[in-house]
C-alpha positions in Angstrom: 66.8 65.9 125.4 67.1 68.2 128.4 68.2 71.8 128.8 69.4 74.0 131.6 67.5 77.2 132.5 70.0 79.5 130.9 69.8 77.6 127.6 66.0 77.6 127.7 66.0 81.4 128.3 68.1 81.9 125.2 66.1 79.5 123.1 62.7 81.0 124.0 63.4 84.6 124.8 61.7 84.3 128.2 63.8 85.5 131.2 64.8 83.0 133.9 62.5 84.8 136.3 59.6 84.3 133.8 60.5 80.6 133.5 60.4 80.2 137.3 57.0 82.0 137.4 55.6 79.3 135.1 57.1 76.7 137.3 55.4 78.2 140.3 52.1 78.1 138.4 52.5 74.4 137.7 52.7 74.6 133.9 56.4 73.5 133.7 57.8 70.4 135.4 61.6 70.4 135.2 63.4 67.2 136.2 65.0 67.5 139.6 61.8 69.0 141.0 60.8 72.6 141.2 62.9 73.0 144.3 65.8 71.1 142.7 69.1 72.9 142.5 70.1 71.5 139.0 66.8 71.6 137.1 66.6 70.4 133.5 63.8 71.2 131.0 62.4 69.0 128.2 61.3 69.9 124.7 57.8 69.8 126.0 58.6 72.6 128.5 60.1 74.6 125.5 56.8 74.2 123.6 54.9 75.4 126.7 57.1 78.4 127.0 56.7 79.3 123.3 52.9 78.9 123.7 53.0 81.3 126.7 54.9 83.9 124.7 52.6 83.6 121.7 49.6 84.1 123.8 51.1 87.1 125.5 51.9 88.7 122.1 48.3 88.0 121.1 47.0 90.2 123.9 45.7 87.6 126.3 45.9 88.3 130.0 48.1 86.3 132.4 45.0 84.7 133.9 43.7 83.7 130.5 47.0 82.2 129.4 47.3 80.2 132.6 43.8 78.9 132.0 44.8 77.9 128.5 48.0 76.1 129.6 46.0 74.1 132.2 43.1 73.4 129.9 42.5 70.9 127.2 39.8 73.1 125.6 41.3 76.3 124.0 38.3 77.1 121.8 36.2 79.2 124.3 39.0 81.4 125.5 40.5 81.9 122.0 37.0 82.7 120.5 36.5 85.3 123.2 39.8 86.9 122.5 38.9 86.9 118.8 35.6 88.7 119.5 37.5 91.3 121.7 40.1 91.8 119.0 37.5 92.3 116.3 35.8 94.9 118.5 39.2 96.7 119.0 39.9 96.7 115.3 36.4 98.1 114.5 36.9 100.9 117.0 40.3 101.6 115.7 38.9 101.9 112.1 36.1 104.1 113.4 38.6 106.4 115.1 40.8 106.4 112.0 37.8 107.4 109.8 37.1 110.3 112.3 40.7 111.5 112.4 41.0 111.4 108.5 37.9 113.6 108.3 39.3 115.9 111.0 42.5 116.3 109.0 40.6 117.2 105.8 38.4 119.6 107.8 41.5 121.4 109.1 42.6 121.9 105.5 39.1 123.2 104.5 39.4 125.9 107.2 42.4 127.3 105.4 40.1 128.1 102.4 37.0 129.0 104.3 36.8 132.4 102.6 36.0 130.8 99.3 34.8 127.4 100.3 31.2 126.6 99.3 30.0 123.4 97.7 26.9 121.5 96.8 26.9 118.3 98.7 24.7 115.7 100.6 24.6 116.7 104.2 25.1 113.5 106.4 22.3 112.5 108.6 22.7 114.1 112.0 21.3 113.2 115.4 20.8 116.3 117.6 19.7 117.0 121.1 19.2 120.5 122.5 21.2 121.7 125.5 19.4 123.5 128.3 20.4 127.2 128.6 20.6 128.8 132.0 21.5 132.4 132.5 22.6 132.6 128.9 25.0 129.7 129.3 24.5 126.1 128.0 24.2 123.4 130.6 26.9 120.8 131.0 27.3 117.8 128.7 24.5 115.3 129.5 25.6 112.8 132.1 25.8 109.2 130.9 25.2 110.6 127.4 25.4 108.3 124.4 26.7 111.3 122.5 30.1 109.8 122.5 33.4 111.8 122.5 35.2 112.4 120.1 32.4 111.7 117.6 29.8 114.0 119.2 30.4 117.8 119.4 28.7 121.1 119.7 26.0 121.4 117.0 24.0 124.6 116.5 20.6 124.9 114.8 19.3 128.0 113.1 16.1 129.0 111.3 16.7 129.0 107.6 14.6 132.1 107.1 16.5 134.0 109.8 19.8 132.8 108.3 18.9 134.4 105.0 16.9 137.4 106.0 17.7 138.6 109.6 20.1 141.5 109.3 21.6 140.7 112.8 22.0 137.1 111.9 20.0 134.0 113.0 19.5 133.2 116.7 21.4 129.9 117.5 19.8 127.0 119.3 22.5 125.2 121.2 22.8 121.4 121.2 24.9 118.3 121.0 25.0 116.2 117.9 26.9 113.6 115.9 26.6 112.0 112.4 24.3 109.0 112.3 27.1 107.0 110.7 29.2 107.3 113.9 26.5 105.9 116.1 26.8 102.3 117.2 23.3 101.7 118.5 20.4 103.9 117.3 18.0 102.5 119.9 19.7 104.6 122.6 18.6 107.8 120.8 14.9 107.5 121.4 13.3 110.4 123.3 11.2 113.5 122.7 14.2 115.9 122.8 16.4 114.0 120.4 15.9 114.8 116.7 17.2 113.1 113.6 17.8 115.2 110.5 18.0 112.9 107.5 20.7 113.3 104.9 19.8 115.5 102.0 21.1 118.0 99.4 22.7 121.0 101.0 25.1 123.8 100.4 28.1 123.4 102.6 30.2 126.4 103.9 32.6 127.0 106.7 31.8 129.8 109.2 33.4 131.3 112.2 31.4 131.3 115.4 31.4 134.0 118.1 31.7 133.4 121.9 27.9 133.8 122.2 27.4 131.1 119.5 26.2 133.5 116.8 27.9 133.5 113.4 30.4 136.3 113.0 29.1 139.1 110.7 32.0 138.5 108.2 31.3 134.8 108.0 27.5 135.4 107.7 27.9 137.9 104.9 30.4 135.8 103.0 28.4 132.6 103.4 25.2 134.3 102.2 26.9 135.7 99.2 28.5 132.3 98.2 25.2 130.6 98.9 23.3 132.9 96.5 25.9 132.5 93.8 25.8 128.8 94.0 22.0 128.6 94.1 21.7 130.9 91.1 24.2 128.8 89.2 22.6 125.4 90.0 18.9 126.6 89.9 18.3 125.9 93.6 16.2 127.4 96.4 16.5 127.0 100.2 14.3 124.4 101.9 12.9 126.7 104.5 11.2 123.8 106.4 14.6 122.4 107.3 16.9 124.1 109.8 20.4 125.4 109.0 22.8 123.2 111.0 26.4 123.9 112.0 28.8 121.4 113.6 32.0 122.5 115.3 35.2 121.5 113.5 37.7 122.8 115.9 38.7 125.9 117.9 42.1 127.4 117.1 44.0 130.0 119.1 45.7 132.7 117.2 47.2 136.0 118.5 45.7 135.3 121.9 42.2 134.8 120.5 40.1 131.6 120.3 38.4 131.1 116.9 35.7 128.5 116.5 35.1 127.1 113.0 32.0 125.1 112.0 30.7 123.2 109.1 27.4 124.9 108.0 24.8 123.2 105.9 21.8 124.9 104.3 19.3 122.4 102.8 18.3 123.2 99.2 16.1 121.9 96.5 15.7 122.4 92.7 13.6 125.4 91.7 11.2 122.9 89.9 10.5 121.2 93.2 9.7 124.5 94.9 6.0 125.0 95.8 
C-alpha cells in the first residue's frame, strides 16, 4: 500500500516539509525517487515517521533521532536519554521541594510577631564572606553554594544574642541546608563549617541594612525564646552559634524589609553542665 505526501502528512501529523527533511536525511525512501515528482510512501515510511515524532516528543535531539533511525542498536542512545531524564526529574523535584518551603516561609512571615517553635534545626553548611570597608565581598566565583538553594546566612554569638543590649554582632556568610547539597566533597576547606542538626528554638526576625537584627525583632524573639524555654525546661547551648538564614526581602511603602529564619540551639536543663 502506498500513500501520497499529503495523505502521509495527515496520517502522521508531520508537515510535508518535515517529511521532505527526513527524505533528505536518507531515512525515507519514497518510490519514484527522492527527486521524483509523484512520490509515494509505504507503510514502512509511515512507521519511520511515527518513530521520529515519538522520539521528538521524548526530548531527543535531531542529531540523536537521526542516529537512531540509521542505527540497528537503540539501547545506548535511549539509555543515555533515560539517564538525562532521570536527572531532570530529580532536579525538578529538588526545586519543587525548595519552592514549597519558600511558600510556607512566606506564610510564616505573616505571623512573625508570635511565631516561635521548638524544632530540629536542619544541618547547615556555612562559609564566611570577606568584609571590605564594611561591605561583604561578592558571591564566591565558581561557588558550589548553588542558587536558589544557597542564600545569605548570618552567624551570631549565643551569649551576645541573649545579653548584649545593642544586639549581637553579625558574621556575614553564605550557607545552605545540607539536604540541598548534591556532593558534600566539594565543601571541604578550612573556611567552610558544618553545623549539625540539633534541637533549637526557631523564630522569624527582621534584619537591618547593616545585617543586625532590628531592635523590635530582637526584643520580641528574646521574650518568646525565654517563654518557651521556661515552659519546656530548656537552656541555651552557648557553645553553638545563633544562625539566621534569609527567607526573602519584601518591599513595602518604599522600604525593603529582610526576614530571616533564626535558630537558637537549646538543650534540656538536666543536660546543662
